[in-house]
C-alpha positions as CSV (number, residue, x, y, z in Angstrom):
1,X,-12.0,2.9,-14.2
2,X,-14.0,0.6,-12.0
3,X,-12.5,-2.4,-13.7
4,X,-9.0,-0.9,-13.3
5,X,-9.6,-0.4,-9.5
6,X,-10.9,-4.0,-9.2
7,X,-8.2,-5.7,-11.2
8,X,-5.0,-3.6,-10.6
9,X,-4.0,-5.0,-7.2
10,X,-4.4,-8.7,-8.0
11,X,-2.8,-8.4,-11.4
12,X,0.1,-6.4,-10.1
13,X,0.5,-9.0,-7.3
14,X,0.7,-11.8,-9.9
15,X,3.3,-9.7,-11.8
16,X,5.3,-9.1,-8.6
17,X,5.1,-12.8,-7.8
18,X,6.5,-13.7,-11.2
19,X,9.6,-11.7,-10.4
20,X,9.9,-12.9,-6.9
21,X,11.6,-16.3,-6.6
22,X,10.2,-17.0,-3.1
23,X,7.6,-19.7,-3.5
24,X,6.3,-19.8,0.1
25,X,3.3,-17.7,0.8
26,X,4.0,-17.4,4.5
27,X,1.0,-15.8,6.3
28,X,-1.0,-15.7,3.1
29,X,-4.1,-17.2,4.7
30,X,-4.0,-14.7,7.5
31,X,-3.5,-11.8,5.1
32,X,-6.5,-12.7,2.9
33,X,-8.7,-13.5,6.0
34,X,-7.9,-10.3,7.9
35,X,-8.0,-8.2,4.7
36,X,-11.5,-9.4,3.9
37,X,-12.7,-8.8,7.4
38,X,-11.3,-5.3,7.6
39,X,-12.6,-4.5,4.1
40,X,-16.2,-5.5,4.9
41,X,-16.0,-3.8,8.3
42,X,-15.0,-0.5,6.6
43,X,-17.6,-0.9,3.9
44,X,-20.4,-1.0,6.3
45,X,-19.1,1.5,8.8
46,X,-17.8,4.0,6.2
47,X,-14.8,6.3,6.7
48,X,-13.5,7.0,10.1
49,X,-13.0,10.7,9.3
50,X,-15.8,12.8,7.9
51,X,-13.9,14.8,5.4
52,X,-15.5,18.0,4.3
53,X,-13.8,20.4,1.9
54,X,-10.1,20.3,1.0
55,X,-8.4,21.2,4.2
56,X,-6.8,19.3,7.1
57,X,-9.7,17.0,7.6
58,X,-9.4,15.8,4.0
59,X,-5.7,15.1,4.5
60,X,-6.4,13.2,7.7
61,X,-9.0,11.2,5.9
62,X,-6.5,10.5,3.2
63,X,-4.0,9.2,5.8
64,X,-6.5,7.1,7.7
65,X,-9.2,6.1,5.3
66,X,-7.8,6.2,1.8
67,X,-4.1,5.6,1.3
68,X,-1.9,5.7,4.5
69,X,-3.4,3.3,7.0
70,X,-4.9,0.8,4.5
71,X,-1.4,0.0,3.4
72,X,0.5,0.5,6.7
73,X,-1.9,-1.6,8.7
74,X,-1.0,-5.0,7.1
75,X,2.6,-4.2,7.5
76,X,2.1,-3.4,11.2
77,X,0.0,-6.6,11.7
78,X,2.6,-8.7,9.8
79,X,5.4,-7.3,12.0
80,X,3.4,-8.1,15.2
81,X,2.7,-11.6,13.9
82,X,6.4,-12.2,13.2
83,X,7.4,-10.8,16.6
84,X,4.9,-13.1,18.4
85,X,5.9,-16.0,16.1
86,X,2.4,-16.5,14.7
87,X,4.2,-16.5,11.3
88,X,7.8,-16.8,10.4
89,X,10.1,-13.8,10.9
90,X,11.3,-14.4,7.3
91,X,7.9,-13.6,5.9
92,X,7.8,-11.4,2.8
93,X,6.1,-8.3,4.0
94,X,5.3,-7.1,0.5
95,X,3.5,-10.3,-0.5
96,X,1.6,-10.3,2.7
97,X,0.5,-6.7,2.1
98,X,-0.6,-7.3,-1.5
99,X,-2.7,-10.3,-0.4
100,X,-4.3,-8.2,2.3
101,X,-5.1,-5.5,-0.2
102,X,-6.8,-7.7,-2.8
103,X,-10.1,-8.0,-0.9
104,X,-9.7,-4.4,0.2
105,X,-9.5,-3.3,-3.4
106,X,-12.5,-5.5,-4.4
107,X,-14.8,-4.1,-1.6
108,X,-13.6,-0.5,-2.1
109,X,-14.4,-0.7,-5.8
110,X,-18.1,-1.3,-4.7
111,X,-18.1,1.8,-2.7
112,X,-16.2,4.0,-5.0
113,X,-17.7,3.0,-8.4
114,X,-20.7,5.3,-8.0
115,X,-18.4,8.3,-7.6
116,X,-16.7,7.8,-11.0
117,X,-13.7,9.6,-9.6
118,X,-10.4,8.7,-11.5
119,X,-8.3,9.8,-8.5
120,X,-10.0,7.2,-6.3
121,X,-10.5,4.5,-9.0
122,X,-7.1,4.7,-10.7
123,X,-4.8,6.9,-8.6
124,X,-5.4,5.2,-5.2
125,X,-4.7,1.6,-6.4
126,X,-1.4,2.7,-7.9
127,X,-0.5,4.6,-4.7
128,X,-1.3,1.5,-2.7
129,X,1.1,-0.5,-4.9
130,X,3.8,2.2,-4.7
131,X,3.6,2.5,-0.9
132,X,3.5,-1.3,-0.4
133,X,6.6,-1.9,-2.5
134,X,8.4,1.1,-1.1
135,X,7.8,0.0,2.5
136,X,8.8,-3.5,1.5
137,X,12.1,-2.1,0.1
138,X,12.8,-0.1,3.2
139,X,12.1,-3.0,5.5
140,X,14.3,-5.2,3.4
141,X,17.1,-2.7,4.0
142,X,16.5,-2.8,7.8
143,X,16.3,-6.7,7.8
144,X,19.6,-6.9,5.9
145,X,21.3,-4.4,8.1
146,X,22.7,-2.3,5.3
147,X,24.9,0.0,7.4
148,X,24.2,3.8,7.1
149,X,21.0,3.1,5.2
150,X,19.2,1.8,8.4
151,X,18.0,5.2,9.7
152,X,16.9,6.6,6.3
153,X,15.1,3.3,5.6
154,X,13.2,3.4,8.9
155,X,12.3,7.1,8.3
156,X,11.3,6.2,4.7
157,X,9.1,3.4,5.8
158,X,7.3,5.8,8.2
159,X,7.1,8.7,5.8
160,X,6.0,6.9,2.6
161,X,2.4,6.3,3.6
162,X,2.1,10.0,4.5
163,X,3.6,11.0,1.2
164,X,1.1,8.8,-0.6
165,X,-1.8,10.2,1.4
166,X,-0.6,13.8,0.7
167,X,-0.3,13.0,-3.0
168,X,-3.9,11.9,-3.1
169,X,-5.0,14.9,-1.1
170,X,-3.1,17.3,-3.4
171,X,-4.6,15.7,-6.5
172,X,-8.1,15.7,-5.0
173,X,-7.7,19.4,-4.0
174,X,-6.5,20.2,-7.5
175,X,-3.0,21.1,-6.4
176,X,-1.9,19.3,-9.5
177,X,1.8,20.2,-9.5
178,X,2.3,19.2,-5.9
179,X,0.1,16.1,-6.3
180,X,2.0,14.8,-9.4
181,X,5.4,15.6,-7.8
182,X,4.5,13.6,-4.7
183,X,3.0,10.8,-6.8
184,X,6.3,10.5,-8.6
185,X,8.3,10.6,-5.4
186,X,6.1,7.9,-4.0
187,X,6.6,5.7,-7.0
188,X,10.5,5.9,-7.0
189,X,11.0,3.2,-4.4
190,X,8.5,1.0,-6.3
191,X,10.6,1.4,-9.5
192,X,13.8,0.6,-7.5
193,X,12.2,-2.5,-6.1
194,X,11.2,-3.8,-9.5
195,X,14.5,-3.0,-11.1
196,X,16.4,-4.7,-8.2
197,X,14.4,-7.9,-8.7
198,X,15.0,-7.8,-12.5
199,X,18.7,-7.5,-11.9
200,X,18.7,-10.3,-9.3
201,X,17.0,-12.7,-11.7
202,X,19.8,-12.1,-14.3
């Protein structure tokens, strides 16, 4: 499980890049640098929310410390960099987020390995991937201005990190039916993104 947590994100990124024809890694240096800084910062400071039990605090911790914010933050930073022209506005948000998450996954593995918890070591990396690809899909819809899909896409990009965090919280709290259902919902945009790239390459 520890090896899975360590390798999943970089290996999936390589898989994603093999499907993606865009060769430029715009903002990649920034993503790796900031991701490494944030990862070590969090490693030494620990979680922002001291979650005890299985209630609201645990869910807030899932949103801020485990699933939601760790994936949403690189998207937010990437958008700000694009707005202030630090990087190109045509940056691939998904690639940027994956590069950010590679050092985060490596450092988080160090902290989580002693817990031997499959939800943390296997479920969370997959949820990171699902949220990153899903948000990337929704942002792509917004960038391309696909008519009536704009509002649902914006709402989807906001809601997906919360859905991923709630899936983790439900699985951790042993609400297995709810957790698995939300996990599947979270993965649907990821599957759509992969299928779309496969179809575009044909």
